N, CA, C, O and the ligand as a Tripos MOL2 file, in Angstrom:
@<TRIPOS>MOLECULE
protein
  277   275    70     0     0
PROTEIN
NO_CHARGES

@<TRIPOS>ATOM
      1 N          11.0640  -13.0970  -39.7810 N.3       1 MET1
      2 CA         10.3890  -13.7750  -38.6600 C.3       1 MET1
      3 C           9.2860  -13.0140  -38.1620 C.2       1 MET1
      4 O           9.3750  -11.8080  -37.9290 O.2       1 MET1
      5 N           8.0980  -13.7880  -37.9680 N.am      2 ASP2
      6 CA          6.6560  -13.0690  -37.6380 C.3       2 ASP2
      7 C           6.5130  -13.5700  -36.2590 C.2       2 ASP2
      8 O           5.6430  -14.4140  -36.0450 O.2       2 ASP2
      9 N           7.2780  -13.1450  -35.2770 N.am      3 ALA3
     10 CA          7.0010  -13.4490  -33.8170 C.3       3 ALA3
     11 C           5.8940  -12.3880  -33.2570 C.2       3 ALA3
     12 O           5.2100  -12.7250  -32.2910 O.2       3 ALA3
     13 N           5.7560  -11.4120  -33.7160 N.am      4 GLY4
     14 CA          4.8410  -10.4290  -33.1420 C.3       4 GLY4
     15 C           3.3500  -10.5100  -33.7720 C.2       4 GLY4
     16 O           2.4290   -9.8870  -33.2460 O.2       4 GLY4
     17 N           3.1600  -11.3040  -34.9170 N.am      5 THR5
     18 CA          1.9880  -11.6380  -35.2880 C.3       5 THR5
     19 C           0.9370  -12.1760  -34.6320 C.2       5 THR5
     20 O          -0.2050  -11.9960  -35.0540 O.2       5 THR5
     21 N           1.2150  -12.9800  -33.4040 N.am      6 ASP6
     22 CA          0.2220  -13.2360  -32.7260 C.3       6 ASP6
     23 C          -0.1240  -12.5360  -31.5920 C.2       6 ASP6
     24 O          -1.0310  -12.9460  -30.8670 O.2       6 ASP6
     25 N           0.5220  -11.4730  -31.3400 N.am      7 LYS7
     26 CA          0.2330  -10.4030  -30.2440 C.3       7 LYS7
     27 C          -0.5310   -9.3050  -30.9280 C.2       7 LYS7
     28 O          -0.0730   -8.6220  -31.8440 O.2       7 LYS7
     29 N          -1.7170   -9.1930  -30.4180 N.am      8 VAL8
     30 CA         -2.5290   -8.0600  -31.1940 C.3       8 VAL8
     31 C          -2.6210   -6.9890  -30.0800 C.2       8 VAL8
     32 O          -3.0330   -7.2660  -28.9540 O.2       8 VAL8
     33 N          -2.2180   -5.7480  -30.4490 N.am      9 PHE9
     34 CA         -2.3020   -4.6840  -29.8520 C.3       9 PHE9
     35 C          -3.4970   -3.6970  -29.8960 C.2       9 PHE9
     36 O          -3.6280   -3.1850  -31.0080 O.2       9 PHE9
     37 N          -4.2730   -3.3560  -29.1000 N.am     10 TYR10
     38 CA         -5.4060   -2.4980  -29.0750 C.3      10 TYR10
     39 C          -5.3700   -0.9670  -29.0540 C.2      10 TYR10
     40 O          -5.1460   -0.3260  -28.0270 O.2      10 TYR10
     41 N          -5.5500   -0.5510  -29.9760 N.am     11 CYS11
     42 CA         -5.5440    1.1160  -29.6140 C.3      11 CYS11
     43 C          -6.2990    1.5460  -28.6000 C.2      11 CYS11
     44 O          -7.5260    1.4500  -28.6310 O.2      11 CYS11
     45 N          -5.5150    2.1610  -27.4120 N.am     12 PRO12
     46 CA         -6.3410    2.8600  -26.1900 C.3      12 PRO12
     47 C          -7.3960    3.6790  -26.6240 C.2      12 PRO12
     48 O          -8.2570    3.8540  -25.7620 O.2      12 PRO12
     49 N          -7.6100    4.2970  -27.8310 N.am     13 HIS13
     50 CA         -8.4760    5.4900  -28.1430 C.3      13 HIS13
     51 C          -9.7640    4.7650  -28.7900 C.2      13 HIS13
     52 O         -10.8820    5.2020  -28.5180 O.2      13 HIS13
     53 N          -9.6040    3.6530  -29.6490 N.am     14 CYS14
     54 CA        -10.7190    3.2710  -30.4810 C.3      14 CYS14
     55 C         -10.9160    1.7820  -30.2470 C.2      14 CYS14
     56 O         -11.8970    1.1510  -30.6390 O.2      14 CYS14
     57 N          -9.7570    1.2160  -29.4830 N.am     15 HIS15
     58 CA         -9.9340   -0.3400  -29.0340 C.3      15 HIS15
     59 C          -9.9770   -1.2660  -30.3640 C.2      15 HIS15
     60 O         -10.6430   -2.3010  -30.3390 O.2      15 HIS15
     61 N          -9.2430   -0.8750  -31.5520 N.am     16 ARG16
     62 CA         -9.4460   -1.5970  -32.6580 C.3      16 ARG16
     63 C          -7.8540   -2.4680  -32.4170 C.2      16 ARG16
     64 O          -6.8880   -2.0600  -31.7720 O.2      16 ARG16
     65 N          -7.9790   -3.6260  -33.0890 N.am     17 PRO17
     66 CA         -6.6540   -4.2300  -32.9280 C.3      17 PRO17
     67 C          -5.7390   -3.6540  -34.0200 C.2      17 PRO17
     68 O          -6.0730   -3.2530  -35.1350 O.2      17 PRO17
     69 N          -4.5130   -3.6980  -33.4670 N.am     18 LEU18
     70 CA         -3.1630   -3.0210  -34.2680 C.3      18 LEU18
     71 C          -2.2450   -4.1190  -34.4830 C.2      18 LEU18
     72 O          -2.0020   -4.8070  -33.4910 O.2      18 LEU18
     73 N          -1.7330   -4.3960  -35.4810 N.am     19 TYR19
     74 CA         -0.7600   -5.5450  -35.5360 C.3      19 TYR19
     75 C           0.8170   -4.8670  -35.7680 C.2      19 TYR19
     76 O           1.8720   -5.4540  -35.5280 O.2      19 TYR19
     77 N           0.6960   -3.7210  -36.2050 N.am     20 ASP20
     78 CA          1.8420   -2.8850  -36.1590 C.3      20 ASP20
     79 C           2.4000   -2.3650  -34.8240 C.2      20 ASP20
     80 O           1.9470   -1.3110  -34.3770 O.2      20 ASP20
     81 N           3.2910   -2.9920  -34.2050 N.am     21 HIS21
     82 CA          3.6880   -2.4940  -32.9940 C.3      21 HIS21
     83 C           4.5890   -1.4140  -33.0140 C.2      21 HIS21
     84 O           4.7100   -0.7140  -32.0090 O.2      21 HIS21
     85 N           5.1800   -1.2120  -33.9450 N.am     22 ASP22
     86 CA          6.1570    0.2040  -34.1070 C.3      22 ASP22
     87 C           5.6270    1.1360  -34.4190 C.2      22 ASP22
     88 O           6.2730    2.1830  -34.4000 O.2      22 ASP22
     89 N           4.0010    1.1570  -34.9070 N.am     23 ALA23
     90 CA          3.3730    2.3060  -35.4830 C.3      23 ALA23
     91 C           3.1780    3.2840  -34.1250 C.2      23 ALA23
     92 O           2.8990    2.9510  -32.9730 O.2      23 ALA23
     93 N           3.4750    4.8550  -34.7980 N.am     24 LEU24
     94 CA          3.2950    5.9760  -33.7710 C.3      24 LEU24
     95 C           2.0710    6.1920  -33.6470 C.2      24 LEU24
     96 O           1.6530    6.5010  -32.5310 O.2      24 LEU24
     97 N           1.2440    6.0980  -34.6620 N.am     25 ARG25
     98 CA         -0.2360    6.5660  -34.9460 C.3      25 ARG25
     99 C          -1.1360    5.4130  -35.1480 C.2      25 ARG25
    100 O          -0.7750    4.5650  -35.9650 O.2      25 ARG25
    101 N          -2.4810    5.2250  -34.3970 N.am     26 CYS26
    102 CA         -3.2090    4.3970  -34.9910 C.3      26 CYS26
    103 C          -3.7990    4.4350  -36.2990 C.2      26 CYS26
    104 O          -4.0170    5.5330  -36.8100 O.2      26 CYS26
    105 N          -4.1130    3.2780  -36.9600 N.am     27 LEU27
    106 CA         -4.3420    3.5460  -38.3330 C.3      27 LEU27
    107 C          -5.7680    3.7970  -38.5460 C.2      27 LEU27
    108 O          -6.2320    4.0730  -39.6520 O.2      27 LEU27
    109 N          -6.5030    3.6920  -37.3970 N.am     28 TYR28
    110 CA         -8.1510    4.0150  -37.6580 C.3      28 TYR28
    111 C          -8.3060    5.2110  -37.1320 C.2      28 TYR28
    112 O          -9.0120    5.9140  -37.8540 O.2      28 TYR28
    113 N          -7.9650    5.7020  -36.2340 N.am     29 CYS29
    114 CA         -8.3380    6.8810  -35.5240 C.3      29 CYS29
    115 C          -7.4480    8.1750  -35.5110 C.2      29 CYS29
    116 O          -7.7950    9.3480  -35.3700 O.2      29 CYS29
    117 N          -6.0440    7.5630  -35.7220 N.am     30 GLY30
    118 CA         -5.0250    8.4560  -36.0370 C.3      30 GLY30
    119 C          -4.5220    9.1280  -34.6660 C.2      30 GLY30
    120 O          -3.8130   10.1310  -34.7480 O.2      30 GLY30
    121 N          -4.8470    8.6390  -33.4860 N.am     31 GLU31
    122 CA         -4.3260    9.1130  -32.2870 C.3      31 GLU31
    123 C          -2.8180    8.4600  -32.1460 C.2      31 GLU31
    124 O          -2.4300    7.4990  -32.8100 O.2      31 GLU31
    125 N          -2.0700    9.1370  -31.1900 N.am     32 ARG32
    126 CA         -0.5650    8.6370  -30.7780 C.3      32 ARG32
    127 C          -0.9040    7.4760  -29.9440 C.2      32 ARG32
    128 O          -1.8880    7.3630  -29.2130 O.2      32 ARG32
    129 N           0.1080    6.5670  -30.1630 N.am     33 LEU33
    130 CA          0.1450    5.1160  -29.3670 C.3      33 LEU33
    131 C           1.1860    5.0190  -28.4350 C.2      33 LEU33
    132 O           1.7910    3.9620  -28.2510 O.2      33 LEU33
    133 N           1.4800    6.2750  -27.7100 N.am     34 ASP34
    134 CA          2.7320    6.5270  -26.9570 C.3      34 ASP34
    135 C           2.2010    6.2130  -25.3640 C.2      34 ASP34
    136 O           3.0210    6.4300  -24.4720 O.2      34 ASP34
    137 N           0.9570    5.7470  -25.0180 N.am     35 ILE35
    138 CA          0.4630    5.8970  -23.9220 C.3      35 ILE35
    139 C           1.1390    4.7220  -23.1020 C.2      35 ILE35
    140 O           1.4760    4.8230  -21.9230 O.2      35 ILE35
    141 N           1.2700    3.7390  -23.7890 N.am     36 LYS36
    142 CA          1.8010    2.1510  -23.0190 C.3      36 LYS36
    143 C           3.1670    2.6820  -22.8050 C.2      36 LYS36
    144 O           3.4840    2.8250  -21.6240 O.2      36 LYS36
    145 N           3.9840    2.9820  -23.6470 N.am     37 ALA37
    146 CA          5.4400    3.4460  -23.6340 C.3      37 ALA37
    147 C           5.6720    4.3820  -22.4610 C.2      37 ALA37
    148 O           6.6270    4.2360  -21.6980 O.2      37 ALA37
    149 N           4.7170    5.4020  -22.3360 N.am     38 GLY38
    150 CA          4.9170    6.5250  -21.5400 C.3      38 GLY38
    151 C           4.5750    5.8860  -19.8010 C.2      38 GLY38
    152 O           5.1880    6.2410  -18.7940 O.2      38 GLY38
    153 N           3.5920    5.0180  -19.8520 N.am     39 ALA39
    154 CA          3.2860    4.4040  -18.4060 C.3      39 ALA39
    155 C           4.5280    3.8330  -17.8890 C.2      39 ALA39
    156 O           4.9890    4.1220  -16.7850 O.2      39 ALA39
    157 N           5.1290    2.9020  -18.8270 N.am     40 LEU40
    158 CA          6.1590    2.0090  -18.6970 C.3      40 LEU40
    159 C           7.4710    2.9480  -18.2670 C.2      40 LEU40
    160 O           8.1150    2.6020  -17.2770 O.2      40 LEU40
    161 N           7.8130    3.9880  -18.9190 N.am     41 SER41
    162 CA          8.8280    4.8600  -18.6280 C.3      41 SER41
    163 C           8.6720    5.5360  -17.3430 C.2      41 SER41
    164 O           9.6130    5.8290  -16.6060 O.2      41 SER41
    165 N           7.0790    5.8390  -17.0410 N.am     42 LEU42
    166 CA          6.7270    6.6180  -15.8120 C.3      42 LEU42
    167 C           7.1630    5.5520  -14.6020 C.2      42 LEU42
    168 O           7.7890    5.9940  -13.6380 O.2      42 LEU42
    169 N           6.9020    4.4860  -14.6610 N.am     43 LEU43
    170 CA          7.1450    3.2790  -13.6090 C.3      43 LEU43
    171 C           8.5220    3.1550  -13.3830 C.2      43 LEU43
    172 O           8.9480    3.1820  -12.2290 O.2      43 LEU43
    173 N           9.3580    3.0070  -14.4570 N.am     44 LYS44
    174 CA         10.6330    2.9070  -14.3170 C.3      44 LYS44
    175 C          11.4060    4.1020  -13.6350 C.2      44 LYS44
    176 O          12.2900    3.9680  -12.7890 O.2      44 LYS44
    177 N          10.9070    5.3450  -14.1630 N.am     45 TRP45
    178 CA         11.4750    6.5040  -13.5120 C.3      45 TRP45
    179 C          11.0430    6.5810  -11.9870 C.2      45 TRP45
    180 O          11.8280    7.0850  -11.1840 O.2      45 TRP45
    181 N           9.7240    6.0570  -11.5380 N.am     46 ARG46
    182 CA          9.4860    5.8240  -10.2330 C.3      46 ARG46
    183 C          10.6830    4.8410   -9.2350 C.2      46 ARG46
    184 O          11.1900    5.1390   -8.1540 O.2      46 ARG46
    185 N          10.8290    3.8600   -9.9060 N.am     47 LYS47
    186 CA         11.6880    3.0040   -9.4510 C.3      47 LYS47
    187 C          13.0430    3.6270   -9.1490 C.2      47 LYS47
    188 O          13.5070    3.6220   -8.0080 O.2      47 LYS47
    189 N          13.6880    4.1810  -10.2270 N.am     48 ILE48
    190 CA         14.7020    4.9590  -10.1420 C.3      48 ILE48
    191 C          14.8010    6.1940   -8.9530 C.2      48 ILE48
    192 O          15.7590    6.3300   -8.1920 O.2      48 ILE48
    193 N          13.7310    6.9500   -8.9760 N.am     49 ARG49
    194 CA         13.4550    7.8320   -8.1720 C.3      49 ARG49
    195 C          13.5460    7.2830   -6.5660 C.2      49 ARG49
    196 O          14.1910    7.8480   -5.6830 O.2      49 ARG49
    197 N          12.8740    6.2490   -6.4290 N.am     50 VAL50
    198 CA         12.8270    5.8850   -5.1960 C.3      50 VAL50
    199 C          14.3070    5.4140   -4.7140 C.2      50 VAL50
    200 O          14.6570    5.5290   -3.5390 O.2      50 VAL50
    201 N          15.0430    4.9400   -5.6040 N.am     51 PHE51
    202 CA         16.2850    4.3170   -5.2790 C.3      51 PHE51
    203 C          17.1250    5.4570   -5.0550 C.2      51 PHE51
    204 O          18.0880    5.2920   -4.3060 O.2      51 PHE51
    205 N          16.9200    6.6810   -5.6130 N.am     52 ILE52
    206 CA         17.8750    7.6590   -5.5160 C.3      52 ILE52
    207 C          17.5810    8.5290   -4.1260 C.2      52 ILE52
    208 O          18.4610    9.1220   -3.5010 O.2      52 ILE52
    209 N          16.3810    8.4960   -3.8170 N.am     53 VAL53
    210 CA         15.6810    8.9270   -2.5130 C.3      53 VAL53
    211 C          16.5690    8.1090   -1.3150 C.2      53 VAL53
    212 O          17.2030    8.6470   -0.4080 O.2      53 VAL53
    213 N          16.4330    6.6810   -1.5690 N.am     54 ILE54
    214 CA         17.0260    6.1240   -0.3920 C.3      54 ILE54
    215 C          18.6240    6.2160   -0.3640 C.2      54 ILE54
    216 O          19.2450    6.1840    0.6980 O.2      54 ILE54
    217 N          19.2630    6.3370   -1.6580 N.am     55 LEU55
    218 CA         20.7010    6.5780   -1.6050 C.3      55 LEU55
    219 C          21.1890    7.8890   -0.8280 C.2      55 LEU55
    220 O          22.1800    8.0020   -0.1080 O.2      55 LEU55
    221 N          20.1030    8.9780   -1.2090 N.am     56 VAL56
    222 CA         20.6660   10.1780   -0.7310 C.3      56 VAL56
    223 C          20.2600   10.0480    0.8420 C.2      56 VAL56
    224 O          21.0680   10.4640    1.6720 O.2      56 VAL56
    225 N          19.0960    9.5130    1.2460 N.am     57 LEU57
    226 CA         19.1450    9.3320    2.8030 C.3      57 LEU57
    227 C          20.1250    8.5950    3.4320 C.2      57 LEU57
    228 O          20.4890    8.9320    4.5590 O.2      57 LEU57
    229 N          20.6680    7.5210    2.8100 N.am     58 PHE58
    230 CA         21.7770    6.8870    3.3640 C.3      58 PHE58
    231 C          22.8830    7.6110    3.3940 C.2      58 PHE58
    232 O          23.5450    7.5660    4.4300 O.2      58 PHE58
    233 N          23.2840    8.3340    2.4240 N.am     59 VAL59
    234 CA         24.3770    9.3850    2.2550 C.3      59 VAL59
    235 C          24.1670   10.2900    3.2750 C.2      59 VAL59
    236 O          25.1850   10.6090    3.8900 O.2      59 VAL59
    237 N          23.1840   10.7640    3.6050 N.am     60 VAL60
    238 CA         22.7750   11.7420    4.5350 C.3      60 VAL60
    239 C          22.9120   11.4030    5.8990 C.2      60 VAL60
    240 O          23.4460   12.1900    6.6810 O.2      60 VAL60
    241 N          22.5490   10.4810    6.1980 N.am     61 LEU61
    242 CA         22.5640    9.8440    7.5070 C.3      61 LEU61
    243 C          24.0410    9.3460    7.9440 C.2      61 LEU61
    244 O          24.4230    9.5720    9.0920 O.2      61 LEU61
    245 N          25.0260    8.5340    6.8420 N.am     62 ALA62
    246 CA         26.2760    8.3220    7.2130 C.3      62 ALA62
    247 C          27.1170    9.7100    7.3630 C.2      62 ALA62
    248 O          28.2180    9.6970    7.9130 O.2      62 ALA62
    249 N          26.5910   10.8070    6.8910 N.am     63 PHE63
    250 CA         27.4640   11.9850    6.9890 C.3      63 PHE63
    251 C          26.8110   12.6020    8.4190 C.2      63 PHE63
    252 O          27.5580   13.2910    9.1140 O.2      63 PHE63
    253 N          25.8000   12.4280    8.7430 N.am     64 VAL64
    254 CA         25.3220   12.9710   10.1920 C.3      64 VAL64
    255 C          26.0340   11.9660   11.3320 C.2      64 VAL64
    256 O          26.3350   12.3530   12.4610 O.2      64 VAL64
    257 N          26.2020   10.8990   10.9380 N.am     65 LEU65
    258 CA         26.8270    9.8110   12.0030 C.3      65 LEU65
    259 C          28.2710   10.3900   11.8370 C.2      65 LEU65
    260 O          28.7490   10.6360   12.9450 O.2      65 LEU65
    261 N          29.0120   10.6480   10.9340 N.am     66 LEU66
    262 CA         30.2140   11.1430   10.5130 C.3      66 LEU66
    263 C          30.5570   12.2490   11.7110 C.2      66 LEU66
    264 O          31.3800   12.2250   12.6270 O.2      66 LEU66
    265 N          29.6810   13.1110   11.3480 N.am     67 MET67
    266 CA         29.8580   14.4460   12.0400 C.3      67 MET67
    267 C          29.4790   14.2990   13.7570 C.2      67 MET67
    268 O          30.1250   14.8770   14.6310 O.2      67 MET67
    269 N          28.5720   13.6090   13.9530 N.am     68 VAL68
    270 CA         28.4350   13.2290   15.3990 C.3      68 VAL68
    271 C          29.6590   12.6280   16.1970 C.2      68 VAL68
    272 O          30.0840   13.1120   17.2460 O.2      68 VAL68
    273 N          30.1720   11.5060   15.5640 N.am     69 PHE69
    274 CA         31.4690   10.8840   16.3130 C.3      69 PHE69
    275 C          32.6780   11.6520   15.7640 C.2      69 PHE69
    276 O          33.8120   11.3840   16.1620 O.2      69 PHE69
    277 ZN         -7.3490    4.2210  -32.6190 Zn       70 ZN70
@<TRIPOS>BOND
     1     1     2 1
     2     2     3 1
     3     3     4 2
     4     3     5 am
     5     5     6 1
     6     6     7 1
     7     7     8 2
     8     7     9 am
     9     9    10 1
    10    10    11 1
    11    11    12 2
    12    11    13 am
    13    13    14 1
    14    14    15 1
    15    15    16 2
    16    15    17 am
    17    17    18 1
    18    18    19 1
    19    19    20 2
    20    19    21 am
    21    21    22 1
    22    22    23 1
    23    23    24 2
    24    23    25 am
    25    25    26 1
    26    26    27 1
    27    27    28 2
    28    27    29 am
    29    29    30 1
    30    30    31 1
    31    31    32 2
    32    31    33 am
    33    33    34 1
    34    34    35 1
    35    35    36 2
    36    35    37 am
    37    37    38 1
    38    38    39 1
    39    39    40 2
    40    39    41 am
    41    41    42 1
    42    42    43 1
    43    43    44 2
    44    43    45 am
    45    45    46 1
    46    46    47 1
    47    47    48 2
    48    47    49 am
    49    49    50 1
    50    50    51 1
    51    51    52 2
    52    51    53 am
    53    53    54 1
    54    54    55 1
    55    55    56 2
    56    55    57 am
    57    57    58 1
    58    58    59 1
    59    59    60 2
    60    59    61 am
    61    61    62 1
    62    62    63 1
    63    63    64 2
    64    63    65 am
    65    65    66 1
    66    66    67 1
    67    67    68 2
    68    67    69 am
    69    69    70 1
    70    70    71 1
    71    71    72 2
    72    71    73 am
    73    73    74 1
    74    74    75 1
    75    75    76 2
    76    75    77 am
    77    77    78 1
    78    78    79 1
    79    79    80 2
    80    79    81 am
    81    81    82 1
    82    82    83 1
    83    83    84 2
    84    83    85 am
    85    85    86 1
    86    86    87 1
    87    87    88 2
    88    87    89 am
    89    89    90 1
    90    90    91 1
    91    91    92 2
    92    91    93 am
    93    93    94 1
    94    94    95 1
    95    95    96 2
    96    95    97 am
    97    97    98 1
    98    98    99 1
    99    99   100 2
   100    99   101 am
   101   101   102 1
   102   102   103 1
   103   103   104 2
   104   103   105 am
   105   105   106 1
   106   106   107 1
   107   107   108 2
   108   107   109 am
   109   109   110 1
   110   110   111 1
   111   111   112 2
   112   111   113 am
   113   113   114 1
   114   114   115 1
   115   115   116 2
   116   115   117 am
   117   117   118 1
   118   118   119 1
   119   119   120 2
   120   119   121 am
   121   121   122 1
   122   122   123 1
   123   123   124 2
   124   123   125 am
   125   125   126 1
   126   126   127 1
   127   127   128 2
   128   127   129 am
   129   129   130 1
   130   130   131 1
   131   131   132 2
   132   131   133 am
   133   133   134 1
   134   134   135 1
   135   135   136 2
   136   135   137 am
   137   137   138 1
   138   138   139 1
   139   139   140 2
   140   139   141 am
   141   141   142 1
   142   142   143 1
   143   143   144 2
   144   143   145 am
   145   145   146 1
   146   146   147 1
   147   147   148 2
   148   147   149 am
   149   149   150 1
   150   150   151 1
   151   151   152 2
   152   151   153 am
   153   153   154 1
   154   154   155 1
   155   155   156 2
   156   155   157 am
   157   157   158 1
   158   158   159 1
   159   159   160 2
   160   159   161 am
   161   161   162 1
   162   162   163 1
   163   163   164 2
   164   163   165 am
   165   165   166 1
   166   166   167 1
   167   167   168 2
   168   167   169 am
   169   169   170 1
   170   170   171 1
   171   171   172 2
   172   171   173 am
   173   173   174 1
   174   174   175 1
   175   175   176 2
   176   175   177 am
   177   177   178 1
   178   178   179 1
   179   179   180 2
   180   179   181 am
   181   181   182 1
   182   182   183 1
   183   183   184 2
   184   183   185 am
   185   185   186 1
   186   186   187 1
   187   187   188 2
   188   187   189 am
   189   189   190 1
   190   190   191 1
   191   191   192 2
   192   191   193 am
   193   193   194 1
   194   194   195 1
   195   195   196 2
   196   195   197 am
   197   197   198 1
   198   198   199 1
   199   199   200 2
   200   199   201 am
   201   201   202 1
   202   202   203 1
   203   203   204 2
   204   203   205 am
   205   205   206 1
   206   206   207 1
   207   207   208 2
   208   207   209 am
   209   209   210 1
   210   210   211 1
   211   211   212 2
   212   211   213 am
   213   213   214 1
   214   214   215 1
   215   215   216 2
   216   215   217 am
   217   217   218 1
   218   218   219 1
   219   219   220 2
   220   219   221 am
   221   221   222 1
   222   222   223 1
   223   223   224 2
   224   223   225 am
   225   225   226 1
   226   226   227 1
   227   227   228 2
   228   227   229 am
   229   229   230 1
   230   230   231 1
   231   231   232 2
   232   231   233 am
   233   233   234 1
   234   234   235 1
   235   235   236 2
   236   235   237 am
   237   237   238 1
   238   238   239 1
   239   239   240 2
   240   239   241 am
   241   241   242 1
   242   242   243 1
   243   243   244 2
   244   243   245 am
   245   245   246 1
   246   246   247 1
   247   247   248 2
   248   247   249 am
   249   249   250 1
   250   250   251 1
   251   251   252 2
   252   251   253 am
   253   253   254 1
   254   254   255 1
   255   255   256 2
   256   255   257 am
   257   257   258 1
   258   258   259 1
   259   259   260 2
   260   259   261 am
   261   261   262 1
   262   262   263 1
   263   263   264 2
   264   263   265 am
   265   265   266 1
   266   266   267 1
   267   267   268 2
   268   267   269 am
   269   269   270 1
   270   270   271 1
   271   271   272 2
   272   271   273 am
   273   273   274 1
   274   274   275 1
   275   275   276 2
@<TRIPOS>SUBSTRUCTURE
     1 MET1         2 RESIDUE 1 A MET
     2 ASP2         6 RESIDUE 1 A ASP
     3 ALA3        10 RESIDUE 1 A ALA
     4 GLY4        14 RESIDUE 1 A GLY
     5 THR5        18 RESIDUE 1 A THR
     6 ASP6        22 RESIDUE 1 A ASP
     7 LYS7        26 RESIDUE 1 A LYS
     8 VAL8        30 RESIDUE 1 A VAL
     9 PHE9        34 RESIDUE 1 A PHE
    10 TYR10       38 RESIDUE 1 A TYR
    11 CYS11       42 RESIDUE 1 A CYS
    12 PRO12       46 RESIDUE 1 A PRO
    13 HIS13       50 RESIDUE 1 A HIS
    14 CYS14       54 RESIDUE 1 A CYS
    15 HIS15       58 RESIDUE 1 A HIS
    16 ARG16       62 RESIDUE 1 A ARG
    17 PRO17       66 RESIDUE 1 A PRO
    18 LEU18       70 RESIDUE 1 A LEU
    19 TYR19       74 RESIDUE 1 A TYR
    20 ASP20       78 RESIDUE 1 A ASP
    21 HIS21       82 RESIDUE 1 A HIS
    22 ASP22       86 RESIDUE 1 A ASP
    23 ALA23       90 RESIDUE 1 A ALA
    24 LEU24       94 RESIDUE 1 A LEU
    25 ARG25       98 RESIDUE 1 A ARG
    26 CYS26      102 RESIDUE 1 A CYS
    27 LEU27      106 RESIDUE 1 A LEU
    28 TYR28      110 RESIDUE 1 A TYR
    29 CYS29      114 RESIDUE 1 A CYS
    30 GLY30      118 RESIDUE 1 A GLY
    31 GLU31      122 RESIDUE 1 A GLU
    32 ARG32      126 RESIDUE 1 A ARG
    33 LEU33      130 RESIDUE 1 A LEU
    34 ASP34      134 RESIDUE 1 A ASP
    35 ILE35      138 RESIDUE 1 A ILE
    36 LYS36      142 RESIDUE 1 A LYS
    37 ALA37      146 RESIDUE 1 A ALA
    38 GLY38      150 RESIDUE 1 A GLY
    39 ALA39      154 RESIDUE 1 A ALA
    40 LEU40      158 RESIDUE 1 A LEU
    41 SER41      162 RESIDUE 1 A SER
    42 LEU42      166 RESIDUE 1 A LEU
    43 LEU43      170 RESIDUE 1 A LEU
    44 LYS44      174 RESIDUE 1 A LYS
    45 TRP45      178 RESIDUE 1 A TRP
    46 ARG46      182 RESIDUE 1 A ARG
    47 LYS47      186 RESIDUE 1 A LYS
    48 ILE48      190 RESIDUE 1 A ILE
    49 ARG49      194 RESIDUE 1 A ARG
    50 VAL50      198 RESIDUE 1 A VAL
    51 PHE51      202 RESIDUE 1 A PHE
    52 ILE52      206 RESIDUE 1 A ILE
    53 VAL53      210 RESIDUE 1 A VAL
    54 ILE54      214 RESIDUE 1 A ILE
    55 LEU55      218 RESIDUE 1 A LEU
    56 VAL56      222 RESIDUE 1 A VAL
    57 LEU57      226 RESIDUE 1 A LEU
    58 PHE58      230 RESIDUE 1 A PHE
    59 VAL59      234 RESIDUE 1 A VAL
    60 VAL60      238 RESIDUE 1 A VAL
    61 LEU61      242 RESIDUE 1 A LEU
    62 ALA62      246 RESIDUE 1 A ALA
    63 PHE63      250 RESIDUE 1 A PHE
    64 VAL64      254 RESIDUE 1 A VAL
    65 LEU65      258 RESIDUE 1 A LEU
    66 LEU66      262 RESIDUE 1 A LEU
    67 MET67      266 RESIDUE 1 A MET
    68 VAL68      270 RESIDUE 1 A VAL
    69 PHE69      274 RESIDUE 1 A PHE
    70 ZN70       277 GROUP 0 **** ****
């Protein structure tokens, strides 16, 4: 199945079209292609971190309320 052939991925370094989405390095300039994946994981990590912060704040707030009453 060639579902990915219509999607052209451009190298962030030399901006040449790449058709292999699983390639770790650019065919033309040899630079690593993990920038897109890194940004995606960073965004995901930020969302998780925000969620953890809210959760911790909620737990602390609940604990303080428990101590007060
Ligand atoms: Zn390149």
